N, C-alpha and C positions, 0 to 999 in steps of 0.2 A: 584299776586295770579291769575291774567286774571280772568276768568270765574269760579272759583272754586265755583262749585255747585250752580246751578241757583236758589236753593231753600235756600240758605244761610241766607238770610234776614228773611225770614219767619221761618225758624227753630230758629233762634236765638230768635226771638220775643216769639215762642211757647215755648221754653224753660223758657223764663222768667214769661210767665203766668201759668207755672205749678211749679215754684219755690215753692210755699206752700205747694206742694201735697207731700208726703211722701210715700215711697215705701212699709211700713210696711204690705200693704193688699197683695203683689204680693207673689202668691205661698202659701198663709197661708189657714187655713180650710182643712177640709176632703174632700178628691175626692169624688164625687157623683156617677161618672160614668165614664167609660173609653170606648174609641172608637177609630176606625181606618179609614183611607183613603187609597185606592190604585188604581192609574190610570188603566182604563181598556184597554189603548193603550200607546206607548213607549210616553215619554214625553222629552222636551229639555229644559223645564223650569218650575221651581216651585215657585209659589208666595204664602205667608203666610200674611195675614192682619188681625192684631187684636187689641183689646183695653188693655188688662190686662195679663199679664203670663209671663212665662217663656220658652224662644224657644232654643232649643238645635238642631244643624244641624250636622249630621254624615255621613261618607261615608258609602255606601252599595251597594250590587248589583243589589238591587231592589227599584224602588222609591215608598215610602209611607210615611203616616203621622199618628203617634199615639198619641192621644192627652188624655188628663186629666182634666174632668171639675171641679172645685170647686166652686160651686154656689148654692143656694137654686132653688128649681125647677123653671123651665122656666125663670130663670135670665139669663142664657147664650144659645148663639145661634150658632150652628156651621154649615156651609153650604160649599158646594164645587161646582165648575164646571170644566168641562175638554173640552177644544176646540183647535184643531189644534196644539196639541203637548204641550199645555199650562195648567198644572195643578193650579187653583186657590182656595185656602182656605181663609174663612173669618170666624173668631172666635170673637163674639160680646158680651159685657155685657149689659144687659137692665137696671142695677143698677151698680153705682160705688162702692158700698160697698160690701165686702164679695164675690168678683165674679172675678173669673182668669181662663183662659185656658191655659194649659200648654201644649205644643206640642214638639216631637220629629220628626225631619223631616230627612229621609233617602233619602240620593241623591247618585245616580250612577254617575260614572265618566263622565264628559262632559256635566252634567245638570247644567245650570245656576240656581241661587237661589236668591230670592227678600224677604225681612222680612221688613214688616212695622208694627210697636207695638207702640202704644201711651205711655204706661207705662210698665216696667218691665226689663227683661234681655233677652240678645240674645248671646249663646256659638256657636262656630263652632270648629270643629277639623278635619283636614285633607281633606278640601273640595277645590274646585277650584274658578271659578267666584262667587262672592257673593256680593249683594247691602243690605245694612242695614240701615234702617231710624228709630230712637227711639226717643220719644220725652223726656221722663224721665228714667233714670236707668243706666244699664251698658251693655256694649259691648266688648267680648272677643273672638278673633277670632284667629284662627292656621289656615293658606290658603297656596294654592300653586298657585293661579290665580290673575286676577284683583280683586281688593278689595275696595269698596267704603262703607264709613260709615258717616252718618249724625246723629248726636246727639244733641238734644237741651239741655239737663242738666244731668252731670253725668259723667263718665268716659269711655274711649274708650282704648283698648289694641290690639295691632294686631302683631302677629308674622307670617313672611313669609319667607320661605328659596328659594323663586323664584326671578327672576328679573322682576317683572310685575309693573302694575300700582298701586298705593296705594293713594288713596284720603280720608281724613278724616276732618270733620269739626264738633267743639264740640262748643256751644254756650257759656255755662258757666260748665267749667270743665277741665281735662287734658287729654292728649294723650301720649300714650308710645307705641312706634313702636320698634320690632327687626327684622331686616333684614339681608339678606347675606352681607359679607363685599366688595361688590362691589362698583363702583361708580355709584351714583345715581343724577338725575336731580332733586334737592330739593328745593322746595317754601314752604316757614314756615312764619306763622305769630303767634306769641305767647307774653304773658305777660312775660315768661322767657322759656330759652331753653337749653337743654343739649344735644349735639351731639356729640359722641364718636365712633371711628372705622369706621365711613363711610365717604366718600369722596365725595364732591359735584363736579358734572361735567355735564354741561349744554347739552352736546351732548350725554350722557349716556341712555342706552335703558330703564331702569328703571327709573320710574318716581314717587315722594312723593310730594304731596300737602296736607300740615298738617296746619290747620286752628283753632286756641284756643286762640282768643284774650284776655279770662279772665283766661287762666290757663298756665301750664307748658306744653311744648312739648319734650318728651325725645326721642331720637333716638339712639339705639345702635346697634352694630353688634354682629350676631350670630356668634360664633367660627367654625373653618371649620367642626367641629363635629356638624352634625345638631342638634337643640335642645338645645345645650349649649350656655348660654347666657354670653356676657360680663359683667363683674361685675359692 
């Protein structure tokens, strides 16, 4: 596997530490207020760092972030900074109970996305380069660029119709990958694996590094009609 994720060891340890914490609080409770953040200048990267919540990443003509706070008065804190083309948003919960901040991240073409979340879910549809790190939860991405996922405990699914680099590490849980039926340079570590319709070629342009030592890794090819998956 080489140096697949320098944080792999700490990620797995983090997943074990949160193993006793359920996801029942994510997205629960009434929305106390909604707000939005839009950069004043053109950005080339958007970063969102949060404690608890559901984050959805969608393509857009304009970069912005809409968020919904589910927390008692004063329990959640949202702040952002903008510098040198990078928009950074932090959503924090001062209490671990009944507090979450959900966000919808609107991403123009060519803008990189980085998501860090302690507990919750990350979804993405139709975006390019994306890096996602979640302590506990679920990650479900449909991308057309370089994709990196680090997940302590939970399940990760990635669908990509391109031939870019895909790197996924799950400390405790499963990985499901659907890609174009091209040859891929595949590096895989798992308790069990299923590879169907995708050939390994060490010289291939597209590369996959998949690490799930305690789970199942499934790799299947998309049919020539984009979005139709091999059964």
